N, C-alpha and C positions, 0 to 999 in steps of 0.2 A: 696445275692443281693450286698454285699459289693464289690465283685470282678468285678461286672458289672460297678459299679461306677468308678472303677480304669481303666477300659478299654479305650484305645485310639488307633485308627488305626495307623499303621506305615506309612512311606512315600509311595506315589503313586509309584507302581511298578507292573510289570507283565502284563501290558496291552499295546495293540497297536491297531491301526486302519488300517483295510484293505480297501482300496479305489478302487472302480470300478465305475468311473464316479461320478454320484450323489449318488450312493448307497454305503453307508459306513457300515462296520461291525466292531463292537467292538470285539476284541479277548483278552480274559483274561486267563492267565495260572497261576495255583497255585499248588505247590507241597504240598501234604498232607501226614502226617505220618501214614496213615491208608490204609489197603488193598482195592482194587477196590470193592470187594463185600460189604464192610461196607459203602463205599462212595456211591455206587449204591443205597443202601437202603435209605440213607439220601436224595438222589436226587429224589426218586420215591415214597416213603411211605408218605401218607398224614400226619401221626402223626409226622414224622421227618420234613417234609416241614414246618409244622406249627411252628417249633421252630427256623427256620433260613431264610426261603425264603420270598420274597416280595409278595407271593400269597399263598392261600390255594387251594387245589385240592379236588374235590368231590370223587375221587377214586385214586387208585394207578396209577402211570405213567409207570409202568413196562411192560405194554402191549399196542400194538396199539389199537386205537379206540377213540371214543369221550370222552371228559373230560371237566369239567367246572373249570376254574381258577378264583378265586376271589381275586382281588388286595387288599392288606392290607395297611392301613395307608393313603388311598386316601380320599379326602374330601367327596366324595360320593361313594356308593358301585359301583364297576366296576366288572362285571362278564363277562368273555370271554368264549364263547362256542368254543372249539377248538378240535383238533385231535392230538393224539400222532401218529406221522408218522412212527417212527422207535424206537424200544426198543430192542437192542441187549445186553442183560445182560452179564457181567457187563462192556461193552465196549463203547456203543453208545446209546444216547437218543436224539430224535428230536421231537419237537412239536412247535406250535406257541403260542404266548401270545398276544392277540389282533391282530394287524397287523404285529407283529414282530416275526421272526423265531429265535428259540433257538436250538443250537446243542451242546451237551455235549459229550466230549470224555474222557474216563478214560483209562490211560495207566499205567500198573504196573511199579514200579521203582525197582532198584536193592536192595533197603532197605526195601522191602515189603510195600512200600507206593504207592501212586497214583499221577500221574501228571494229574490234572484235567484241561481241556481246554474247555472254553465256547466261542462259536461264537454267537453273538447277533446283528442282524441287527436293528439298532436304528437310529432315526432321527439324522442327523449330528449335529444339533444345541443342542441336549441334550446328545451327546455321552459321554462328561466328567461327566455329572450327572449320567449316567448309570454306568460308570466305578467306580465312587465313591460309589454308592449304592451297586454294586456287591462286591467291595472291602470289605465293612463292612459285607455284608452277608457272604462272604467267611471266614472272621475272626470268625464270629459267628458259622459257620459250623465247622470250625476247633475245636473250644471249645466244640461243641456238640459231635463231633466224639471222643474227648478225655475224654468224660464223665464229662465235666466241663461246663455245659450249661450256657450261658449268658442270654438267652432269645432273641427273635427276636428283631432286631433293624432296623426298616424300616420307610419310610415316615418321618413325622415331628420328630419322636424320633431320627433319625440319625443326626439331627442338633445339638444335645447335645454331639455328639461324633466326632467332628472335620470334619464333612462332608464338610463344606465350604472350609477348607484347602485342603482336598483331591481333591475337584472339581477344585480349582485353579491350583493345581499341575498337574492334568491330562490334563486340558485345555492347560497348558503351554507345556506339553510333546507332545500333539497332534497338537499344533500350531493353536489353535482355540480360539474364544471368546465364552462364554456361556451366555445364558439369565440370567438376574439378578433375584434374589429371593427377596421376600418381606422383607424389613428391612435391606437390604444390598445394597451398591452401586454397580452398574453394573461394570463389568471389561471392561474398554474401552482402 
């Protein structure tokens, strides 16, 4: 647990916003030091998701079909009945989470690693929040893949790990203002 206490996310990086009118999509890219097959398992296996993702799944995401995703760290239980639309192991995974679509692409790198790209269509007012949350989740995922698990850091727990700083940095990069959170002045 002591190395979790020392964890702090690095600067906001690897994210951009793809704008199509009012529809905004958060695009996050992270190079991981692990092969696509290992990353795929972390993205699809419920036991792995429970260690890094902001939701739990009631079955593997590795095949198309219905699945229930339960948001972790929310004030009230939020369960989304959804469908895995595409699961092309170990390259592409698509499903929705609530009203938002997620598309994961895994590309092998020359160093036997993986370039992981996530497209997440998220409300533009909360897009910096999403970037900050996924940034921390990706850090936790990297530790999990390296057999050095930190344990899931989502919801209110993320506030203890510089989430506010990340949110401000991403908002600045995206050229937006974000809603204020309880206990902090709004960024005007």
